[in-house]
C-alpha positions in Angstrom: -18.9 31.6 -21.8 -18.0 28.9 -24.2 -17.9 24.8 -24.5 -15.1 23.2 -25.8 -14.9 19.6 -27.0 -11.4 17.7 -27.5 -11.6 14.1 -29.0 -8.3 12.2 -29.7 -9.3 9.2 -31.8 -6.5 6.3 -32.4 -6.8 2.8 -32.6 -7.7 0.6 -29.8 -6.2 1.5 -26.4 -5.5 -1.3 -24.1 -8.4 -1.1 -21.7 -6.0 -1.5 -18.1 -4.5 2.0 -19.6 -7.7 3.8 -20.3 -8.4 5.5 -16.4 -4.3 6.6 -16.2 -5.0 8.1 -19.9 -8.5 10.0 -18.3 -6.2 11.9 -15.7 -3.8 12.5 -17.8 -5.4 14.5 -20.5 -7.6 16.1 -17.6 -4.3 16.9 -15.9 -2.8 18.1 -19.2 -5.4 20.4 -20.2 -5.7 22.3 -16.7 -1.7 22.7 -17.1 -2.3 24.5 -20.7 -5.2 26.7 -19.7 -3.4 27.6 -16.3 -0.1 28.8 -17.9 -2.6 30.5 -20.9 -4.8 31.9 -17.7 -7.6 30.3 -18.8 -10.2 29.8 -16.1 -11.3 26.2 -16.2 -14.5 25.3 -14.3 -16.9 21.9 -15.3 -15.0 19.1 -17.1 -15.7 15.6 -18.5 -13.5 13.1 -19.8 -14.5 10.1 -21.4 -12.9 7.3 -23.0 -13.5 4.3 -25.4 -11.1 2.0 -26.8 -10.9 4.2 -30.0 -11.2 7.3 -28.3 -10.0 9.7 -25.6 -12.7 12.9 -25.4 -13.0 15.9 -23.0 -15.4 18.5 -22.7 -14.7 22.0 -21.0 -17.9 23.9 -20.2 -17.9 27.6 -19.5 -14.3 28.6 -20.8 -14.3 32.5 -21.4 -14.1 33.9 -25.5 -11.0 35.6 -24.4 -8.9 36.3 -21.9 -8.5 39.6 -19.3 -5.8 42.3 -20.5 -2.6 42.3 -17.9 -1.3 45.4 -17.5 2.6 44.8 -16.0 5.4 47.2 -14.7 9.1 46.9 -14.8 11.5 48.9 -12.7 14.4 50.3 -14.4 17.5 52.4 -14.1 17.8 55.6 -12.4 17.8 58.5 -14.3 21.3 59.7 -15.3 22.3 55.9 -15.8 24.3 54.9 -18.7 22.7 54.7 -22.0 23.1 51.1 -22.6 21.8 50.6 -19.0 18.6 52.3 -20.4 18.3 50.7 -23.7 19.0 47.4 -22.5 15.9 48.0 -20.2 13.9 49.1 -23.2 14.3 46.1 -25.5 14.0 43.3 -22.5 10.4 44.7 -22.1 9.5 45.6 -25.6 9.4 49.6 -25.4 11.1 53.0 -26.7 12.4 55.6 -24.6 9.2 57.8 -25.1 7.0 55.1 -23.4 9.0 54.9 -20.5 7.9 56.4 -17.1 9.7 58.3 -14.4 9.0 58.2 -11.1 10.3 59.2 -7.7 11.8 56.3 -5.9 13.7 57.2 -2.0 14.2 60.9 -3.3 15.4 59.8 -7.0 14.0 59.8 -10.2 13.9 55.9 -11.8 12.5 54.9 -15.0 9.4 52.5 -15.2 8.5 50.1 -18.3 4.3 49.7 -18.6 3.3 47.0 -20.2 0.0 46.9 -21.6 -0.8 43.0 -22.8 -4.5 42.9 -24.6 -6.4 39.6 -23.8 -6.3 36.7 -26.3 -9.2 34.8 -27.9 -9.3 31.2 -26.2 -9.8 30.1 -29.9 -6.2 30.6 -30.8 -4.7 29.4 -27.1 -6.4 26.4 -27.4 -5.3 25.9 -30.9 -1.3 26.3 -29.1 -2.4 24.0 -26.4 -3.4 20.6 -28.6 -0.5 19.6 -30.1 1.5 20.3 -26.3 -1.2 18.1 -24.6 -0.8 15.2 -27.8 3.2 16.0 -27.8 3.1 15.7 -23.8 1.2 12.7 -23.0 2.4 9.8 -20.9 1.3 6.1 -21.5 2.7 3.3 -20.0 4.2 1.9 -23.6 3.7 3.9 -26.5 4.6 3.4 -30.1 5.4 5.3 -33.2 4.0 4.6 -36.3 4.0 5.1 -40.8 7.0 7.0 -42.4 7.9 9.3 -39.8 8.7 6.8 -37.5 12.0 6.2 -39.0 13.0 9.7 -37.1 12.8 9.8 -32.9 11.6 12.8 -33.2 8.0 11.9 -34.8 5.3 11.5 -32.6 4.2 9.0 -30.1 1.2 7.6 -29.2 0.1 4.5 -27.4 -1.8 3.4 -31.1 -1.6 5.1 -34.4 -3.7 8.5 -33.9 -5.8 8.7 -36.7 -8.1 12.2 -35.6 -8.5 14.8 -33.8 -11.6 16.6 -33.4 -12.0 20.2 -31.6 -14.6 22.6 -31.5 -15.0 25.8 -29.4 -18.9 26.6 -29.4 -19.5 24.7 -32.9 -16.2 26.6 -34.6 -13.2 24.2 -35.2 -10.1 25.3 -33.3 -7.5 24.7 -36.0 -4.2 23.4 -35.2 -1.9 20.8 -37.3 -0.3 17.5 -35.3 2.2 15.4 -37.0 0.3 16.1 -40.4 -2.9 15.2 -38.8 -5.4 18.2 -39.1 -8.1 19.0 -36.5 -11.9 19.0 -37.4 -15.2 18.2 -36.6 -15.3 14.8 -38.3 -15.3 11.4 -36.4 -16.3 7.9 -36.5 -18.8 5.9 -35.5 -19.0 2.0 -34.6 -16.3 -0.3 -36.2 -19.6 -2.3 -37.5 -22.8 -0.5 -36.6 -22.4 2.9 -38.0 -22.0 4.1 -41.2 -18.5 5.6 -41.1 -17.4 8.9 -41.2 -19.7 11.7 -39.1 -19.9 14.7 -38.3 -20.3 17.0 -34.7 -22.0 19.9 -34.4 -20.5 21.1 -31.0 -19.7 19.6 -27.6 -23.5 19.4 -26.3 -24.8 16.9 -29.4 -21.5 14.8 -29.0 -22.4 12.2 -27.4 -26.0 12.1 -28.4 -24.6 11.8 -32.1 -22.4 9.0 -31.3 -24.8 7.5 -29.6 -27.0 7.4 -32.8 -23.8 5.8 -34.1 -24.0 2.8 -31.5 -20.8 4.3 -29.4 -22.0 4.9 -25.7 -19.0 7.2 -25.3 -19.3 7.6 -21.3 -17.3 4.5 -19.7 -19.2 4.8 -16.2 -22.6 4.0 -18.3 -20.9 1.1 -20.2 -19.2 -0.4 -17.0 -23.2 0.0 -15.4 -24.1 -2.0 -18.7 -22.0 -4.8 -18.6 -22.5 -4.7 -14.7 -26.5 -4.9 -14.5 -26.3 -6.8 -17.7 -24.1 -9.9 -16.7 -26.1 -10.2 -13.3 -29.8 -10.2 -15.7 -28.1 -13.0 -17.8 -27.1 -14.8 -15.0 -30.4 -14.5 -13.1 -32.1 -15.2 -16.2 -30.4 -18.8 -16.6 -31.4 -19.1 -12.6 -28.0 -18.7 -11.7 -25.8 -16.2 -9.8 -22.7 -14.2 -10.9 -19.8 -14.5 -9.4 -18.9 -10.3 -9.4 -15.7 -8.9 -10.5 -15.6 -5.4 -10.3 -12.1 -5.3 -12.6 -13.6 -7.4 -14.9 -16.4 -5.2 -15.2 -14.2 -1.5 -15.7 -11.9 -3.9 -18.3 -15.1 -5.5 -20.4 -16.1 -1.7 -20.8 -12.6 -0.9 -21.5 -12.8 -3.4 -25.1 -16.3 -2.2 -26.1 -18.0 0.4 -27.6 -21.5 -1.0 -27.3 -21.7 -3.5 -24.6 -24.2 -6.8 -24.7 -23.4 -9.3 -22.2 -24.3 -12.8 -23.2 -24.4 -16.0 -21.3 -23.1 -19.4 -22.5 -22.4 -22.7 -21.2 -19.3 -24.9 -21.4 -19.3 -28.7 -21.0 -20.1 -30.5 -17.7 -16.9 -32.7 -17.6 -14.8 -29.4 -17.3 -15.9 -29.4 -13.9 -13.9 -31.6 -12.6 -11.3 -29.0 -12.6 -10.8 -26.9 -9.3 -13.0 -23.7 -10.1 -10.8 -21.6 -9.0 -8.5 -22.7 -12.3 -11.8 -22.3 -14.3 -12.6 -18.5 -13.3 -9.0 -17.7 -13.6 -9.1 -18.9 -17.2 -12.2 -17.3 -18.0 -11.2 -14.3 -16.6 -7.3 -14.0 -17.5 -7.8 -15.5 -20.9 -10.6 -14.4 -22.3 -12.2 -11.8 -20.0 -15.4 -13.5 -18.8 -17.4 -13.8 -15.8 -18.3 -16.9 -14.2 -21.9 -18.2 -12.2 -22.4 -20.5 -9.3 -25.5 -22.2 -9.2 -28.0 -21.8 -6.2 -25.7 -24.1 -3.6 -22.9 -22.0 -4.5 -20.9 -24.1 -6.6 -19.4 -23.3 -9.8 -22.1 -23.8 -12.8 -20.8 -24.3 -16.4 -21.8 -21.1 -17.4 -19.8 -18.4 -18.6 -20.4 -14.3 -19.3 -18.9 -12.7 -22.1 -19.5 -9.2 -23.1 -20.0 -8.6 -27.3 -18.9 -5.2 -29.1 -22.3 -5.8 -31.5 -25.7 -6.3 -31.1 -25.5 -9.3 -33.1 -28.6 -10.5 -35.2 -27.6 -14.1 -33.8 -26.3 -13.9 -29.7 -26.3 -17.4 -30.1 -23.6 -17.7 -33.1 -21.4 -15.1 -31.0 -21.6 -17.5 -27.9 -21.1 -20.4 -29.7 -17.8 -19.0 -31.0 -16.9 -17.8 -27.6 -17.7 -20.9 -25.7 -15.1 -22.9 -28.5 -12.0 -20.8 -27.5 -13.2 -21.1 -24.2 -13.3 -24.5 -24.1 -10.0 -25.1 -25.7 -8.2 -23.0 -23.0 -10.3 -25.3 -20.4 -8.6 -28.4 -22.1 -5.5 -27.0 -21.7 -6.0 -26.3 -17.4 -7.8 -29.8 -17.8 -4.3 -31.1 -19.4 -2.1 -29.4 -16.7 -4.2 -30.8 -13.7 -4.0 -34.3 -14.8 -0.5 -34.3 -15.5 0.4 -32.8 -12.0 -1.0 -35.4 -10.6 1.2 -38.0 -12.2 3.8 -37.4 -9.8 3.3 -36.8 -6.0 3.8 -34.0 -4.2 7.4 -34.8 -2.7 8.5 -35.8 -6.2 7.4 -32.4 -7.3 9.4 -30.9 -4.3 12.7 -32.0 -6.0 12.7 -29.4 -8.5 13.1 -26.9 -6.2 16.3 -27.5 -6.1 16.8 -25.9 -9.6 15.1 -22.6 -8.5 17.1 -19.7 -6.8 15.4 -18.1 -3.9 18.2 -15.6 -3.7 21.9 -15.7 -4.7 23.1 -15.1 -1.5 19.9 -17.6 0.3 20.6 -20.3 -2.0 17.4 -22.7 -3.6 13.8 -22.4 -2.8 14.8 -26.3 -1.6 17.2 -24.6 0.8 14.3 -22.2 2.3 12.2 -25.2 2.6 14.5 -27.2 4.8 14.5 -24.1 6.9 10.7 -23.6 6.8 10.1 -27.4 8.0 12.7 -26.8 10.7 11.7 -23.9 12.2 7.8 -25.5 11.7 8.7 -28.3 13.9 10.5 -25.7 16.5 7.3 -23.9 17.2 5.5 -26.8 18.0 7.5 -28.5 19.8 8.5 -25.7 21.7 4.3 -25.1 22.5 4.4 -21.7 21.0 1.9 -23.4 18.7 -0.5 -26.1 19.7 0.0 -28.2 16.9 1.1 -31.5 15.6 4.8 -31.2 15.3 5.1 -34.4 12.4 2.5 -32.6 10.4 3.7 -29.4 10.8 7.4 -30.2 9.4 5.3 -32.4 6.4 3.4 -29.4 5.2 6.5 -27.4 5.4 8.5 -29.6 3.1 5.6 -29.8 0.5 4.0 -26.2 0.8 6.3 -24.8 -2.4 6.0 -27.7 -4.2 3.3 -26.6 -6.2 5.7 -23.8 -7.5 7.0 -26.5 -10.5 3.8 -27.8 -11.4 2.3 -26.9 -15.0 -1.2 -25.4 -13.3 0.9 -23.2 -11.1 3.4 -22.3 -14.1 0.6 -21.0 -15.9 -1.5 -19.1 -13.5 1.3 -17.8 -10.8 -1.8 -16.5 -8.7 -2.9 -20.5 -7.8 0.6 -21.0 -5.8 -0.7 -22.6 -2.8 -3.7 -23.5 -4.1 -2.7 -25.7 -5.9 -0.4 -27.5 -3.5 -3.9 -28.4 -1.3 -5.4 -29.4 -4.2 -2.9 -31.6 -5.4 -1.9 -32.6 -1.6 -5.8 -33.7 -1.1 -5.9 -35.7 -4.3 -2.5 -37.3 -2.6 -4.3 -39.0 0.0 -2.7 -36.5 2.2 -4.0 -35.7 6.2 -6.5 -32.9 5.7 -4.3 -30.4 8.5 -1.8 -31.1 5.4 -3.4 -29.9 2.8 -4.9 -26.8 4.4 -1.3 -25.9 5.5 -0.1 -26.1 2.2 -3.1 -24.3 0.6 -3.3 -21.4 3.5 0.4 -20.8 4.2 0.7 -17.2 2.5 -2.5 -16.0 4.3 -2.4 -13.3 5.1 -1.3 -11.3 2.1 -3.3 -7.9 2.7 -5.4 -6.1 4.7 -8.3 -7.6 5.6 -7.3 -11.1 4.3 -8.4 -14.3 5.7 -6.0 -15.4 8.8 -5.9 -18.7 9.2 -6.3 -20.3 12.6 -5.7 -23.9 12.2 -2.8 -24.7 14.1 -0.4 -26.8 11.6 -1.2 -24.2 8.9 -0.3 -21.3 11.6 3.1 -23.0 12.2 3.7 -23.2 8.5 2.5 -19.6 7.6 4.6 -18.1 10.7 7.8 -20.2 9.9 7.9 -19.0 6.0 7.5 -15.8 6.4 9.6 -15.4 9.8 12.4 -17.2 7.4 12.1 -14.2 4.9 12.5 -11.6 6.9 15.2 -13.1 9.2 17.3 -13.7 6.0 17.0 -10.6 4.3 17.1 -8.4 7.7 20.7 -11.0 8.2 22.2 -10.1 4.4 21.6 -6.2 5.4 18.4 -6.3 2.5 16.4 -4.4 4.2 13.3 -2.1 3.2 14.2 1.7 3.1 11.6 4.2 2.2 9.5 3.3 -0.3 11.1 0.7 -1.1 10.6 -3.0 -0.2 11.6 -5.2 -3.0 10.9 -8.8 -0.9 7.7 -7.8 0.5 9.0 -7.9 4.2 6.7 -5.3 5.5 4.1 -7.2 4.1 5.3 -10.3 5.8 5.6 -8.9 9.0 2.0 -7.5 9.1 0.9 -11.2 7.8 3.2 -12.7 10.8 1.6 -10.1 13.4 -1.6 -10.7 12.3 -1.2 -14.3 12.2 0.2 -14.3 15.9 -2.6 -12.5 17.3 -4.9 -14.1 15.8 -4.0 -17.7 16.4 -1.5 -17.5 19.4 -2.1 -17.3 23.2 1.6 -16.3 23.6 3.6 -14.4 20.7 7.2 -14.2 21.9 8.7 -12.3 19.2 12.1 -11.9 20.5 12.4 -15.6 21.0 11.3 -16.4 17.8 13.7 -13.7 15.5 16.3 -15.3 17.6 16.0 -19.1 17.3 14.8 -18.3 13.6 18.5 -16.7 12.9 20.0 -19.5 14.2 18.0 -21.7 12.4 18.9 -19.6 9.1 22.5 -19.3 10.2 23.2 -23.1 10.4 22.1 -23.4 6.7 24.0 -20.3 5.7 27.3 -20.8 7.4 27.0 -17.6 9.2 29.0 -15.8 6.5 27.1 -12.9 6.1 26.8 -9.5 7.4 25.3 -9.6 10.5 28.6 -11.9 11.9 30.8 -9.8 9.6 29.4 -6.4 11.1 30.1 -7.5 14.5 33.5 -8.8 14.2 34.8 -5.6 12.4 33.3 -3.8 15.7 36.0 -6.2 17.6 39.7 -5.6 18.4 41.4 -8.6 16.7 44.2 -7.9 17.7 44.7 -8.6 20.8 48.2 -8.7 21.5 48.7 -11.7 19.3 51.0 -12.7 15.7 48.0 -15.1 14.4 44.7 -12.9 13.3 43.3 -15.8 12.0 43.1 -17.1 15.8 42.2 -14.1 17.2 39.1 -14.3 14.6 38.3 -17.9 15.3 38.2 -17.2 19.1 35.9 -13.9 18.3 33.7 -15.9 16.1 31.4 -17.2 18.6 31.3 -13.8 20.5 30.7 -12.1 17.1 28.3 -14.5 16.2 26.3 -14.0 19.5 26.7 -10.2 18.9 25.6 -10.1 15.2 22.3 -12.3 16.3 21.3 -10.0 18.9 21.7 -6.7 16.9 20.0 -8.4 14.2 17.2 -9.3 16.4 16.9 -5.9 18.1 16.7 -4.4 14.1 14.1 -6.5 13.6 12.0 -6.1 16.7 12.3 -2.5 15.8 10.9 -3.1 12.2 7.8 -5.4 13.9 7.3 -2.4 16.1 6.8 -0.1 13.4 4.4 -2.8 11.5 2.5 -2.9 14.7 1.5 0.6 14.6 0.8 0.4 11.0 -1.4 -2.5 11.4 -3.0 -1.5 14.6 -3.9 2.2 13.6 -6.4 0.3 11.2 -8.0 -0.9 14.3 -8.1 2.7 16.2 -5.2 1.8 18.3 -3.1 4.9 19.1 0.5 4.8 18.3 1.6 6.7 21.1 0.7 4.3 23.3 2.3 1.1 21.6 5.6 3.1 22.1 4.8 4.0 25.7 4.3 0.3 26.1 7.3 -0.9 23.6 9.7 1.2 25.5 9.3 -0.3 29.1 11.4 -3.0 27.4 11.6 -6.6 28.6 8.6 -7.4 26.5 8.6 -9.4 23.4 5.1 -11.0 23.8 2.8 -8.9 21.4 -0.2 -10.9 22.2 0.3 -9.5 26.0 1.7 -6.2 25.1 -1.3 -5.9 22.3 -3.5 -6.3 25.6 -1.7 -3.8 28.1 -2.0 -1.4 25.1 -5.9 -1.7 24.8 -6.1 -1.4 28.5 -4.1 1.4 28.4 -5.9 3.5 25.9 -9.5 2.4 27.7 -8.0 4.0 31.1 -6.3 6.9 29.4 -9.8 8.2 27.5 -11.1 7.9 31.2 -11.3 11.3 33.1 -9.1 9.3 35.8 -6.6 8.7 33.1 -6.4 11.9 31.5 -5.8 13.9 34.9 -3.2 10.6 36.0 -1.3 11.5 32.6 -1.4 15.4 33.8 -0.3 14.4 36.9 2.7 12.8 35.9 3.8 14.7 33.1 3.8 17.2 35.9 5.9 15.4 38.6 7.9 14.2 35.7 8.9 18.0 34.7 9.5 18.9 38.6 12.0 15.9 38.8 13.5 16.8 35.5 14.0 20.7 36.6 15.5 19.7 39.6 18.2 16.5 38.3 16.5 14.8 40.6 16.3 10.8 40.5 16.4 9.4 44.0 15.0 6.1 44.8 14.3 6.9 48.4 10.8 5.8 49.9 9.3 8.8 51.4 7.0 6.7 53.7 10.1 5.4 55.9 11.9 7.7 58.7 10.1 10.4 58.1 11.9 12.9 60.4 8.5 15.8 59.8 4.7 15.3 60.1 3.8 15.1 56.5 0.3 17.3 55.5 -2.7 15.2 55.0 -2.3 15.8 51.2 1.2 14.1 51.5 0.2 11.4 54.0 -2.6 10.6 51.6 -0.3 10.4 48.5 1.7 8.0 50.3 -1.1 5.7 51.3 -2.3 5.5 47.7 1.1 4.7 46.4 2.2 2.0 48.9 -1.9 0.5 48.2 -1.4 0.5 44.7 1.8 0.1 43.1 2.1 -3.5 44.5 -1.4 -4.1 43.4 -0.7 -2.6 40.0 2.6 -4.6 39.5 0.7 -7.9 41.6 -2.0 -7.3 38.3 0.6 -7.0 35.6 2.6 -10.4 36.8 -1.0 -11.8 36.4 -1.5 -10.4 33.0 -4.3 -8.5 34.0 -4.0 -5.4 32.6 -7.5 -3.5 33.1 -6.7 -4.8 37.3 -3.5 -2.8 36.9 -4.9 0.0 35.6 -8.0 0.3 38.7 -5.4 0.5 40.7 -3.6 3.5 38.9 -6.6 4.8 38.9 -6.7 5.6 42.7 -3.8 7.6 42.5 -5.9 10.5 40.6 -7.5 12.0 43.5 -4.3 11.9 45.6 -1.9 13.4 42.9 -4.6 16.0 42.4 -4.5 16.9 46.3 -1.1 16.6 46.3 0.0 19.6 44.0 -3.2 21.6 45.0 -1.8 21.4 48.6 1.9 20.5 49.4 4.6 22.9 48.1 7.4 20.4 47.1 10.3 23.1 47.1 9.9 23.8 50.4 12.6 25.8 52.3 13.1 22.8 54.6 15.5 20.8 52.6 14.2 17.8 54.3 10.4 17.9 53.0 11.8 19.0 50.0 14.0 15.9 49.6 11.5 13.7 50.9 8.5 15.4 48.8 10.5 14.6 45.6 11.5 11.1 46.7 8.0 11.3 47.0 7.1 12.1 43.3 9.9 9.9 42.1 7.8 7.2 43.8 4.8 8.3 41.7 6.2 8.7 38.6 8.1 4.7 39.0 4.6 3.3 40.2 2.9 4.6 37.0 5.9 3.9 34.7 5.8 -0.1 35.3 2.4 0.0 33.5 3.5 2.1 30.5 6.3 5.1 30.1 3.5 7.7 30.3 6.5 10.4 29.2 5.7 9.1 25.5 2.1 9.3 25.6 0.5 12.7 24.1 -2.4 14.4 25.6 
């Protein structure tokens, strides 16, 4: 068995591309070996800024020979057919074998393919791997770049090391020949060095100040940054993305701590952290009280004789960046948020939805309505004020530089301006939650603005028929729905989604003039002729009807959309999707708070023995009724013309007791009590099926017993549609 080393050396590979490049190299190598019939065992793939490396251990030295057979024409076939068969399979007539196939002699070609040296297969595979390599961005270089047929790579390719058991695997790619020579660290090594085989590759590079294992470099960055912070009495603000990026920027990482001027700390800490992270790839630190310290940690790519010189150079660059951030911070405060908000009139939200200023007007009205209606128990005036200012920071210099700070900077500017804390908090947090696990605000004014903003986005795009399809969701409506649901469930006592959606659509329509999809669709479905000569008069008369029909249709689509998102969200919380379906199927329930309470009570119930057996009884009863096509609503407990059997009478009595209790409990929103009432039906329904013949020969008894089962399914079905529950 043999070990193979492949190193592809180039100019600096962007750190963000290295993870994908490692996966691509492994994928292409496995592809080429599979095609060649070479079994691949253990693979190691590494990356540094200047190289990709792959080590395959335990490769065979040559592939096994293959025997193939091909069936040809029968004996007596025309010579042209036989000769064509021979040419196709690379054999002569005297090499053909004749075998009996269904009583008739038939020609067969037997082709013996000898094994091939793996070195030869690798020599052919390497150019294919380089040629087919997929990069997010690539380039051509040199004189050959004049042709579109020339090699493309992320950066100019400068060397290929290809060794199989220490022997060079010869290949040439775009004028670049493979060998055993590589380069060490750009500054700490003597230049060209030779690799003996795959076994000494990493060790020889380490001597040349290159740590080729990216995971080892990540550990050095992570642990070194922590240690540097602790040595200064500080705590590192951990950032795993920054760890990976710094490891991808260095071949010999050396974390170093530096200090910047204290007066920069007057700028919001998030701004300092983003400036250090995004522009300079530096870590930041906190002091013992948890406040941002005037310290940064950079990762040098050299083992400097005087680290202070390196730190000072990085400090000067960071200081220039922080000075820019401070300038933006001070410049933005020369205007009030209300003055900044005027600039929103110049920003288009969507070509069919007007400007961001138009959206703000809708959000402000909706936020006030949420408070006025008591859905959100917050101050309506403050909610409206916060909504009118919530997008103002989009036109500030700071958010222009760092879009990630939208909302956050608005909150800071509102606080500096002396606006009420409820307003500044709402501006800061109204985008939340933006993803799974994100903080869900519960302050009433914040909730009103957050819900209004997300609901307006959803209804606006649904009204335009710009809805998510498949994996496409260009306006992030699924995220908005998840955020709306999480916000409502966390902060509201009642969450009447139907009413919210209907009113939000009406609110949107007042600004949009209703000249959009959900009205025109409704109009197109009406008979606008109605025997009148003036089509415009007919349309005008039908407009109100079309408007209501269009809103109702759009509302229904949005509710279905929310139901799907709710299943996704609650799946993470361990709630079964079929139970959500079972409760939604009842209809008439649009309060997500109440709906989820019912679903959770139902899940707790169906996971008990009583629940499992009652579900089985329900499905058995439903199947009998379906088979008999029975839908009678008669009351089996009244006017029986025969004496019911004991099990029959017991089920009647249990239903008379449990059904009103369950209905009353649901009315009181005590869903656990409703489930307890249903649980009393478990034993009677089991006994009924055990002791009573439903399809009795006596038609009177048969009718009464089918009615009894219908009453049973109705009583259970008032709690949830048990037919949708799996199991």
